[in-house]
SEBAGU-675569 format. One record per atom (N, C-alpha, C): x, y, z; atom name. Coordinates in Angstrom, 2 decimals. Example, Ala and Ser with C-alpha at 12.3 -4.5 7.8 and 13.67 -1.06 7.14 Angstrom:
REM SEBAGU-675569
13.19_-5.69_7.80_N
12.30_-4.50_7.80_CA
13.20_-3.30_7.80_C
12.85_-2.25_7.08_N
13.67_-1.06_7.14_CA
12.90_0.03_7.87_C
REM end
This chain:
REM SEBAGU-675569
152.08_43.86_197.10_N
151.06_43.97_196.43_CA
151.57_45.19_195.11_C
151.07_45.21_194.04_N
151.43_45.85_193.37_CA
150.59_46.56_192.27_C
149.91_47.79_192.27_N
149.11_48.65_191.37_CA
149.13_49.09_190.21_C
148.77_47.85_189.67_N
148.84_48.70_188.05_CA
147.75_49.50_187.30_C
147.82_49.94_186.30_N
146.27_51.55_186.23_CA
145.89_50.24_184.82_C
146.50_49.04_184.16_N
145.89_48.79_183.57_CA
146.67_47.38_182.53_C
145.81_46.36_182.58_N
146.02_44.96_182.94_CA
145.31_44.03_181.52_C
145.88_43.41_180.62_N
145.23_42.68_179.79_CA
144.68_41.60_179.80_C
143.95_40.52_179.72_N
143.85_39.20_180.04_CA
144.84_38.45_179.98_C
145.29_38.49_179.12_N
146.32_37.77_179.17_CA
147.52_38.01_179.72_C
147.72_39.34_180.36_N
148.83_40.02_181.12_CA
148.37_38.84_182.52_C
147.34_39.08_182.24_N
146.86_38.59_183.71_CA
147.09_36.83_184.43_C
146.73_36.78_183.50_N
146.67_35.26_182.86_CA
147.96_34.64_183.31_C
149.47_35.33_182.54_N
149.94_35.13_182.17_CA
151.40_35.34_183.88_C
151.41_35.85_184.38_N
151.31_37.20_185.23_CA
150.78_35.87_187.07_C
150.34_35.19_186.43_N
149.48_34.35_187.55_CA
149.40_35.15_188.34_C
148.68_36.55_188.04_N
148.20_37.34_189.14_CA
146.46_36.17_189.92_C
146.43_36.63_191.29_N
145.18_36.01_191.79_CA
144.55_37.40_192.17_C
143.18_37.65_191.21_N
142.38_38.81_190.96_CA
140.90_38.27_191.20_C
141.08_36.68_190.34_N
140.23_36.14_190.50_CA
140.62_35.09_189.53_C
139.97_33.44_189.96_N
140.46_32.48_188.71_CA
140.46_33.20_187.62_C
141.74_31.44_186.80_N
141.40_31.97_185.67_CA
140.71_31.43_185.11_C
139.29_31.05_185.26_N
138.63_31.00_183.70_CA
137.41_31.91_184.50_C
137.64_32.57_185.26_N
136.23_33.92_186.39_CA
138.01_34.26_184.87_C
138.76_34.93_184.48_N
138.82_35.59_183.46_CA
139.00_35.79_181.50_C
139.17_34.27_181.95_N
138.82_33.52_180.39_CA
137.41_33.96_179.89_C
136.45_33.69_180.71_N
134.55_34.32_180.19_CA
135.11_35.37_180.93_C
136.19_36.55_181.30_N
135.08_37.71_181.33_CA
136.58_37.88_179.15_C
136.94_37.79_179.25_N
138.03_37.93_177.97_CA
137.21_37.09_176.51_C
136.17_36.52_176.98_N
135.48_35.63_175.29_CA
135.01_36.34_175.57_C
134.29_37.22_176.39_N
133.10_38.27_176.33_CA
133.13_39.60_176.05_C
134.66_40.15_176.43_N
135.15_41.50_176.15_CA
134.35_42.13_177.81_C
134.48_41.29_179.00_N
133.91_42.34_179.80_CA
134.82_43.04_180.95_C
135.16_43.77_180.89_N
136.33_44.11_181.11_CA
135.77_44.40_183.60_C
137.12_44.08_183.54_N
137.02_43.98_185.26_CA
137.61_45.56_185.49_C
136.88_45.60_186.91_N
137.45_46.58_187.29_CA
138.48_45.80_188.74_C
139.37_46.34_189.24_N
140.80_45.48_190.21_CA
140.22_47.23_191.65_C
139.36_46.66_192.38_N
140.24_48.16_193.64_CA
139.41_48.05_194.99_C
140.18_48.66_195.30_N
140.77_48.45_197.17_CA
138.88_48.29_197.59_C
138.49_47.92_198.00_N
137.23_48.31_198.69_CA
137.01_48.56_200.47_C
138.23_49.21_200.76_N
138.31_49.14_202.20_CA
138.73_50.60_202.18_C
138.60_51.15_201.05_N
139.00_52.56_200.71_CA
137.32_53.58_200.74_C
136.88_53.84_201.74_N
135.44_54.65_201.47_CA
135.60_55.69_200.06_C
134.16_54.78_199.63_N
133.82_55.81_198.08_CA
134.06_55.37_196.57_C
135.36_54.43_197.37_N
135.74_53.45_196.26_CA
135.55_53.24_195.06_C
134.37_52.48_195.17_N
133.26_52.27_194.54_CA
132.47_53.05_193.95_C
132.00_54.08_194.28_N
131.51_55.80_194.12_CA
131.84_56.47_192.87_C
133.28_56.10_192.93_N
134.63_56.94_192.20_CA
134.86_55.59_191.10_C
134.64_54.66_191.16_N
134.53_53.56_190.03_CA
133.35_53.68_189.32_C
132.31_53.47_189.66_N
131.45_53.82_188.66_CA
131.11_55.48_188.35_C
131.79_55.72_189.23_N
131.66_57.73_188.32_CA
132.90_57.72_187.53_C
133.52_56.79_187.30_N
134.37_56.48_185.82_CA
135.64_57.22_186.07_C
136.22_57.48_187.48_N
137.87_57.96_188.07_CA
138.37_55.83_187.48_C
139.95_56.85_188.43_N
140.49_56.16_188.41_CA
140.95_55.90_189.30_C
140.22_54.42_189.61_N
140.95_54.23_191.91_CA
141.53_52.98_192.20_C
141.43_51.73_190.59_N
142.26_50.82_190.83_CA
142.95_50.41_189.23_C
142.93_49.07_189.14_N
143.19_48.53_187.65_CA
142.20_48.40_187.07_C
142.11_48.34_185.31_N
141.06_48.50_184.77_CA
141.78_46.81_184.02_C
140.79_46.05_183.66_N
141.51_44.79_182.71_CA
140.76_44.57_181.96_C
140.68_44.36_181.50_N
140.64_44.96_179.69_CA
141.46_43.78_178.35_C
140.36_43.78_176.91_N
141.60_43.89_175.41_CA
142.62_45.09_176.05_C
REM end
């Protein structure tokens, strides 16, 4: 896997990245909902993401 710091919704769809299904990406794009993709196997990652740390890939406009 390759880690990206930031991707747009369109980049995810164009690259065919399987973060989630295309319909979910399209709905998030339509409603301007950011998506944070992170490794849940690393202890504390969810807390760090919630605190604003960059621990994964942000998918947004």
